[in-house]
Backbone as XML, in Angstrom:
<?xml version="1.0"?>
<chain id="A" units="angstrom">
  <residue number="1" name="MET">
    <atom name="N" x="195.487" y="88.207" z="179.733"/>
    <atom name="CA" x="195.771" y="88.325" z="181.031"/>
    <atom name="C" x="196.928" y="87.332" z="181.685"/>
  </residue>
  <residue number="2" name="ALA">
    <atom name="N" x="197.458" y="88.033" z="182.910"/>
    <atom name="CA" x="198.477" y="86.867" z="183.396"/>
    <atom name="C" x="197.925" y="86.697" z="184.656"/>
  </residue>
  <residue number="3" name="THR">
    <atom name="N" x="198.319" y="85.548" z="184.830"/>
    <atom name="CA" x="198.153" y="84.900" z="186.089"/>
    <atom name="C" x="199.178" y="85.058" z="187.567"/>
  </residue>
  <residue number="4" name="LEU">
    <atom name="N" x="198.764" y="85.142" z="188.542"/>
    <atom name="CA" x="199.611" y="85.337" z="189.680"/>
    <atom name="C" x="199.564" y="84.528" z="190.466"/>
  </residue>
  <residue number="5" name="THR">
    <atom name="N" x="200.236" y="83.586" z="191.128"/>
    <atom name="CA" x="200.099" y="82.676" z="192.217"/>
    <atom name="C" x="200.789" y="83.353" z="193.693"/>
  </residue>
  <residue number="6" name="ILE">
    <atom name="N" x="200.343" y="83.434" z="194.838"/>
    <atom name="CA" x="201.199" y="84.224" z="195.905"/>
    <atom name="C" x="200.902" y="82.520" z="196.800"/>
  </residue>
  <residue number="7" name="ARG">
    <atom name="N" x="202.376" y="82.314" z="197.234"/>
    <atom name="CA" x="202.544" y="81.105" z="198.233"/>
    <atom name="C" x="202.767" y="81.855" z="199.192"/>
  </residue>
  <residue number="8" name="LYS">
    <atom name="N" x="202.490" y="80.877" z="200.541"/>
    <atom name="CA" x="202.995" y="81.334" z="201.796"/>
    <atom name="C" x="202.328" y="82.452" z="202.505"/>
  </residue>
  <residue number="9" name="LEU">
    <atom name="N" x="200.751" y="82.715" z="201.942"/>
    <atom name="CA" x="200.200" y="84.037" z="202.673"/>
    <atom name="C" x="199.739" y="83.546" z="203.962"/>
  </residue>
  <residue number="10" name="ASP">
    <atom name="N" x="200.119" y="84.263" z="205.074"/>
    <atom name="CA" x="199.457" y="83.669" z="206.154"/>
    <atom name="C" x="197.958" y="83.621" z="206.350"/>
  </residue>
  <residue number="11" name="GLU">
    <atom name="N" x="197.466" y="83.015" z="207.430"/>
    <atom name="CA" x="196.089" y="82.878" z="207.360"/>
    <atom name="C" x="195.612" y="83.973" z="207.696"/>
  </residue>
  <residue number="12" name="LYS">
    <atom name="N" x="196.039" y="84.980" z="208.705"/>
    <atom name="CA" x="195.535" y="86.176" z="209.272"/>
    <atom name="C" x="195.228" y="87.453" z="207.879"/>
  </residue>
  <residue number="13" name="THR">
    <atom name="N" x="196.456" y="87.344" z="207.073"/>
    <atom name="CA" x="196.510" y="88.079" z="206.126"/>
    <atom name="C" x="195.200" y="87.584" z="204.879"/>
  </residue>
  <residue number="14" name="LYS">
    <atom name="N" x="195.043" y="86.454" z="204.745"/>
    <atom name="CA" x="194.042" y="85.529" z="204.110"/>
    <atom name="C" x="192.423" y="86.198" z="204.424"/>
  </residue>
  <residue number="15" name="ALA">
    <atom name="N" x="192.680" y="86.029" z="205.965"/>
    <atom name="CA" x="191.179" y="86.317" z="206.295"/>
    <atom name="C" x="190.978" y="87.861" z="206.529"/>
  </residue>
  <residue number="16" name="ARG">
    <atom name="N" x="191.906" y="88.707" z="206.286"/>
    <atom name="CA" x="191.694" y="90.167" z="206.311"/>
    <atom name="C" x="191.255" y="90.449" z="204.882"/>
  </residue>
  <residue number="17" name="LEU">
    <atom name="N" x="192.114" y="89.891" z="203.969"/>
    <atom name="CA" x="191.368" y="90.037" z="202.480"/>
    <atom name="C" x="190.206" y="89.707" z="202.154"/>
  </residue>
  <residue number="18" name="ARG">
    <atom name="N" x="189.611" y="88.388" z="202.820"/>
    <atom name="CA" x="188.446" y="87.967" z="202.712"/>
    <atom name="C" x="187.480" y="88.862" z="203.358"/>
  </residue>
  <residue number="19" name="ILE">
    <atom name="N" x="187.582" y="89.502" z="204.512"/>
    <atom name="CA" x="186.718" y="90.220" z="205.074"/>
    <atom name="C" x="186.624" y="91.523" z="204.213"/>
  </residue>
  <residue number="20" name="GLN">
    <atom name="N" x="187.860" y="92.186" z="203.961"/>
    <atom name="CA" x="187.805" y="93.267" z="203.136"/>
    <atom name="C" x="187.031" y="93.233" z="201.715"/>
  </residue>
  <residue number="21" name="ALA">
    <atom name="N" x="187.317" y="92.016" z="201.124"/>
    <atom name="CA" x="186.602" y="91.868" z="200.084"/>
    <atom name="C" x="184.988" y="91.588" z="200.233"/>
  </residue>
  <residue number="22" name="ALA">
    <atom name="N" x="184.556" y="91.365" z="201.105"/>
    <atom name="CA" x="183.164" y="90.958" z="201.352"/>
    <atom name="C" x="182.529" y="92.327" z="201.635"/>
  </residue>
  <residue number="23" name="HIS">
    <atom name="N" x="183.403" y="93.225" z="202.455"/>
    <atom name="CA" x="183.126" y="94.647" z="202.375"/>
    <atom name="C" x="182.776" y="95.257" z="201.542"/>
  </residue>
  <residue number="24" name="HIS">
    <atom name="N" x="183.606" y="95.108" z="200.529"/>
    <atom name="CA" x="183.492" y="95.795" z="199.316"/>
    <atom name="C" x="182.541" y="95.099" z="198.429"/>
  </residue>
  <residue number="25" name="GLY">
    <atom name="N" x="182.163" y="93.787" z="198.537"/>
    <atom name="CA" x="181.263" y="93.403" z="197.816"/>
    <atom name="C" x="182.031" y="92.699" z="196.467"/>
  </residue>
  <residue number="26" name="ARG">
    <atom name="N" x="183.096" y="92.426" z="196.857"/>
    <atom name="CA" x="183.810" y="91.607" z="195.568"/>
    <atom name="C" x="184.605" y="90.207" z="196.184"/>
  </residue>
  <residue number="27" name="SER">
    <atom name="N" x="184.908" y="89.508" z="195.112"/>
    <atom name="CA" x="185.615" y="88.323" z="195.434"/>
    <atom name="C" x="187.112" y="88.754" z="195.880"/>
  </residue>
  <residue number="28" name="MET">
    <atom name="N" x="187.582" y="87.634" z="196.488"/>
    <atom name="CA" x="189.004" y="88.238" z="197.341"/>
    <atom name="C" x="190.024" y="88.101" z="196.055"/>
  </residue>
  <residue number="29" name="GLU">
    <atom name="N" x="189.976" y="87.559" z="194.964"/>
    <atom name="CA" x="190.666" y="87.818" z="193.859"/>
    <atom name="C" x="190.443" y="89.303" z="193.231"/>
  </residue>
  <residue number="30" name="GLU">
    <atom name="N" x="189.180" y="89.451" z="193.054"/>
    <atom name="CA" x="188.988" y="90.907" z="192.499"/>
    <atom name="C" x="189.623" y="92.177" z="193.329"/>
  </residue>
  <residue number="31" name="GLU">
    <atom name="N" x="189.532" y="91.689" z="195.000"/>
    <atom name="CA" x="190.166" y="92.656" z="195.815"/>
    <atom name="C" x="191.580" y="92.751" z="195.811"/>
  </residue>
  <residue number="32" name="ALA">
    <atom name="N" x="192.122" y="91.637" z="195.620"/>
    <atom name="CA" x="193.690" y="91.996" z="195.452"/>
    <atom name="C" x="194.078" y="92.498" z="194.099"/>
  </residue>
  <residue number="33" name="ARG">
    <atom name="N" x="193.494" y="92.225" z="192.954"/>
    <atom name="CA" x="193.826" y="93.186" z="192.041"/>
    <atom name="C" x="193.383" y="94.637" z="192.207"/>
  </residue>
  <residue number="34" name="GLU">
    <atom name="N" x="192.336" y="94.960" z="193.055"/>
    <atom name="CA" x="192.025" y="96.158" z="193.426"/>
    <atom name="C" x="193.341" y="96.795" z="194.028"/>
  </residue>
  <residue number="35" name="ILE">
    <atom name="N" x="193.693" y="96.026" z="195.037"/>
    <atom name="CA" x="194.467" y="96.506" z="196.052"/>
    <atom name="C" x="196.130" y="96.892" z="195.096"/>
  </residue>
  <residue number="36" name="LEU">
    <atom name="N" x="196.418" y="95.795" z="194.242"/>
    <atom name="CA" x="197.666" y="96.070" z="193.474"/>
    <atom name="C" x="197.264" y="97.334" z="192.575"/>
  </residue>
  <residue number="37" name="ARG">
    <atom name="N" x="196.451" y="97.353" z="192.125"/>
    <atom name="CA" x="196.159" y="98.430" z="190.888"/>
    <atom name="C" x="196.343" y="99.517" z="191.877"/>
  </residue>
  <residue number="38" name="SER">
    <atom name="N" x="195.528" y="99.697" z="192.778"/>
    <atom name="CA" x="195.555" y="101.273" z="193.298"/>
    <atom name="C" x="197.084" y="101.611" z="193.895"/>
  </residue>
  <residue number="39" name="CYS">
    <atom name="N" x="197.793" y="100.845" z="194.798"/>
    <atom name="CA" x="199.213" y="100.911" z="195.171"/>
    <atom name="C" x="200.269" y="101.011" z="194.091"/>
  </residue>
  <residue number="40" name="LEU">
    <atom name="N" x="200.043" y="100.666" z="192.945"/>
    <atom name="CA" x="200.898" y="100.478" z="191.870"/>
    <atom name="C" x="200.565" y="101.936" z="191.199"/>
  </residue>
  <residue number="41" name="ALA">
    <atom name="N" x="199.508" y="102.585" z="191.491"/>
    <atom name="CA" x="198.909" y="103.762" z="190.592"/>
    <atom name="C" x="199.631" y="105.096" z="191.015"/>
  </residue>
  <residue number="42" name="VAL">
    <atom name="N" x="199.778" y="104.984" z="192.163"/>
    <atom name="CA" x="200.182" y="106.253" z="193.466"/>
    <atom name="C" x="201.730" y="106.633" z="192.697"/>
  </residue>
  <residue number="43" name="SER">
    <atom name="N" x="201.727" y="107.688" z="192.407"/>
    <atom name="CA" x="202.818" y="108.357" z="191.657"/>
    <atom name="C" x="204.165" y="108.423" z="192.897"/>
  </residue>
  <residue number="44" name="ARG">
    <atom name="N" x="205.216" y="108.271" z="192.244"/>
    <atom name="CA" x="206.541" y="108.306" z="193.278"/>
    <atom name="C" x="207.130" y="109.347" z="193.088"/>
  </residue>
  <residue number="45" name="SER">
    <atom name="N" x="206.604" y="110.613" z="193.207"/>
    <atom name="CA" x="207.305" y="111.621" z="192.863"/>
    <atom name="C" x="207.685" y="112.755" z="194.115"/>
  </residue>
  <residue number="46" name="SER">
    <atom name="N" x="207.751" y="111.594" z="195.130"/>
    <atom name="CA" x="208.540" y="112.299" z="196.408"/>
    <atom name="C" x="209.994" y="112.227" z="196.538"/>
  </residue>
  <residue number="47" name="LYS">
    <atom name="N" x="210.778" y="112.191" z="195.314"/>
    <atom name="CA" x="212.189" y="112.331" z="195.350"/>
    <atom name="C" x="212.264" y="114.073" z="195.740"/>
  </residue>
  <residue number="48" name="GLY">
    <atom name="N" x="213.154" y="114.060" z="196.466"/>
    <atom name="CA" x="213.629" y="115.698" z="196.848"/>
    <atom name="C" x="214.287" y="115.699" z="198.178"/>
  </residue>
  <residue number="49" name="ASN">
    <atom name="N" x="213.541" y="116.906" z="198.577"/>
    <atom name="CA" x="213.946" y="117.239" z="200.240"/>
    <atom name="C" x="213.328" y="116.589" z="200.947"/>
  </residue>
  <residue number="50" name="LEU">
    <atom name="N" x="213.756" y="115.594" z="202.023"/>
    <atom name="CA" x="213.609" y="114.710" z="202.963"/>
    <atom name="C" x="212.755" y="115.645" z="204.077"/>
  </residue>
  <residue number="51" name="ALA">
    <atom name="N" x="213.385" y="116.576" z="204.468"/>
    <atom name="CA" x="212.447" y="117.524" z="205.352"/>
    <atom name="C" x="211.581" y="117.970" z="205.178"/>
  </residue>
  <residue number="52" name="GLU">
    <atom name="N" x="211.259" y="118.343" z="203.482"/>
    <atom name="CA" x="209.843" y="118.803" z="203.129"/>
    <atom name="C" x="209.024" y="117.612" z="203.227"/>
  </residue>
  <residue number="53" name="THR">
    <atom name="N" x="209.459" y="116.506" z="202.679"/>
    <atom name="CA" x="208.518" y="115.480" z="202.788"/>
    <atom name="C" x="207.976" y="114.599" z="203.940"/>
  </residue>
  <residue number="54" name="ILE">
    <atom name="N" x="208.776" y="114.879" z="204.776"/>
    <atom name="CA" x="208.478" y="114.975" z="206.650"/>
    <atom name="C" x="207.233" y="115.775" z="206.868"/>
  </residue>
  <residue number="55" name="GLN">
    <atom name="N" x="207.389" y="117.180" z="206.630"/>
    <atom name="CA" x="206.986" y="118.107" z="207.108"/>
    <atom name="C" x="205.467" y="117.887" z="206.269"/>
  </residue>
  <residue number="56" name="ARG">
    <atom name="N" x="205.392" y="117.720" z="204.997"/>
    <atom name="CA" x="203.780" y="117.417" z="204.505"/>
    <atom name="C" x="203.011" y="116.278" z="204.885"/>
  </residue>
  <residue number="57" name="ARG">
    <atom name="N" x="204.284" y="115.172" z="205.348"/>
    <atom name="CA" x="203.244" y="113.866" z="205.919"/>
    <atom name="C" x="202.587" y="114.611" z="207.167"/>
  </residue>
  <residue number="58" name="PHE">
    <atom name="N" x="203.526" y="115.380" z="208.198"/>
    <atom name="CA" x="202.644" y="115.347" z="209.556"/>
    <atom name="C" x="201.926" y="116.863" z="209.380"/>
  </residue>
  <residue number="59" name="ALA">
    <atom name="N" x="202.060" y="117.655" z="208.410"/>
    <atom name="CA" x="201.341" y="118.838" z="208.326"/>
    <atom name="C" x="199.957" y="118.660" z="209.143"/>
  </residue>
  <residue number="60" name="ALA">
    <atom name="N" x="198.929" y="117.494" z="208.848"/>
    <atom name="CA" x="197.759" y="117.481" z="209.184"/>
    <atom name="C" x="197.594" y="117.593" z="211.026"/>
  </residue>
  <residue number="61" name="PHE">
    <atom name="N" x="198.941" y="117.151" z="211.501"/>
    <atom name="CA" x="198.637" y="116.968" z="212.905"/>
    <atom name="C" x="198.920" y="118.273" z="213.880"/>
  </residue>
  <residue number="62" name="GLY">
    <atom name="N" x="199.215" y="119.523" z="212.801"/>
    <atom name="CA" x="199.643" y="120.737" z="213.311"/>
    <atom name="C" x="201.206" y="120.949" z="213.533"/>
  </residue>
  <residue number="63" name="GLY">
    <atom name="N" x="202.006" y="120.144" z="213.567"/>
    <atom name="CA" x="203.504" y="120.551" z="213.638"/>
    <atom name="C" x="203.738" y="120.647" z="215.250"/>
  </residue>
  <residue number="64" name="VAL">
    <atom name="N" x="205.236" y="121.053" z="215.435"/>
    <atom name="CA" x="205.424" y="121.303" z="216.751"/>
    <atom name="C" x="206.820" y="122.395" z="216.253"/>
  </residue>
  <residue number="65" name="LYS">
    <atom name="N" x="206.532" y="123.479" z="217.412"/>
    <atom name="CA" x="207.405" y="124.614" z="217.290"/>
    <atom name="C" x="208.402" y="124.493" z="218.463"/>
  </residue>
  <residue number="66" name="LEU">
    <atom name="N" x="209.781" y="124.292" z="217.830"/>
    <atom name="CA" x="210.901" y="124.174" z="218.634"/>
    <atom name="C" x="211.570" y="125.189" z="218.935"/>
  </residue>
  <residue number="67" name="GLU">
    <atom name="N" x="212.270" y="125.532" z="220.119"/>
    <atom name="CA" x="213.061" y="126.431" z="220.442"/>
    <atom name="C" x="214.596" y="125.865" z="219.819"/>
  </residue>
  <residue number="68" name="LEU">
    <atom name="N" x="215.277" y="126.711" z="219.157"/>
    <atom name="CA" x="216.565" y="126.107" z="218.741"/>
    <atom name="C" x="217.679" y="126.604" z="219.751"/>
  </residue>
  <residue number="69" name="PRO">
    <atom name="N" x="218.515" y="125.475" z="220.485"/>
    <atom name="CA" x="219.515" y="126.052" z="221.312"/>
    <atom name="C" x="220.565" y="126.775" z="220.746"/>
  </residue>
  <residue number="70" name="LEU">
    <atom name="N" x="221.144" y="127.935" z="221.682"/>
    <atom name="CA" x="222.352" y="128.668" z="220.883"/>
    <atom name="C" x="223.358" y="127.293" z="220.912"/>
  </residue>
  <residue number="71" name="ARG">
    <atom name="N" x="224.333" y="127.591" z="219.890"/>
    <atom name="CA" x="225.181" y="126.734" z="219.481"/>
    <atom name="C" x="226.606" y="127.640" z="220.105"/>
  </residue>
  <residue number="72" name="THR">
    <atom name="N" x="227.440" y="126.591" z="220.624"/>
    <atom name="CA" x="228.998" y="126.940" z="221.462"/>
    <atom name="C" x="230.109" y="126.276" z="220.595"/>
  </residue>
  <residue number="73" name="CYS">
    <atom name="N" x="230.839" y="126.916" z="220.426"/>
    <atom name="CA" x="232.345" y="126.436" z="219.763"/>
    <atom name="C" x="233.361" y="126.959" z="220.782"/>
  </residue>
  <residue number="74" name="GLY">
    <atom name="N" x="233.824" y="126.081" z="221.287"/>
    <atom name="CA" x="235.001" y="126.329" z="222.708"/>
    <atom name="C" x="234.219" y="127.604" z="223.775"/>
  </residue>
  <residue number="75" name="SER">
    <atom name="N" x="235.141" y="128.656" z="223.844"/>
    <atom name="CA" x="234.831" y="129.512" z="224.812"/>
    <atom name="C" x="233.792" y="130.407" z="224.195"/>
  </residue>
  <residue number="76" name="ARG">
    <atom name="N" x="233.385" y="130.681" z="222.748"/>
    <atom name="CA" x="232.738" y="131.547" z="221.717"/>
    <atom name="C" x="231.620" y="130.932" z="221.767"/>
  </residue>
  <residue number="77" name="ARG">
    <atom name="N" x="230.830" y="131.920" z="221.779"/>
    <atom name="CA" x="229.313" y="131.499" z="221.258"/>
    <atom name="C" x="229.069" y="131.788" z="219.858"/>
  </residue>
  <residue number="78" name="ASP">
    <atom name="N" x="228.437" y="130.888" z="219.256"/>
    <atom name="CA" x="227.698" y="131.793" z="217.741"/>
    <atom name="C" x="226.296" y="131.569" z="218.042"/>
  </residue>
  <residue number="79" name="VAL">
    <atom name="N" x="226.063" y="132.685" z="217.222"/>
    <atom name="CA" x="224.596" y="133.040" z="217.441"/>
    <atom name="C" x="223.880" y="133.064" z="215.780"/>
  </residue>
</chain>
């Protein structure tokens, strides 16, 4: 197994890690390992259409229905 040293970790982050570890009944070291494992295990298959990705992300909030304005080109109206 490899060893990883994290330098310049601010005190607020360290305190939050300590509290979260205690909440889960783990050491800070085990909590950090679990955070890394879970973050790296997430599939990055979100390549594709940005609009669809945004729609999926905010679908739980119900979305917004917008009325599209008419476009004009000079004196002619495109419908």
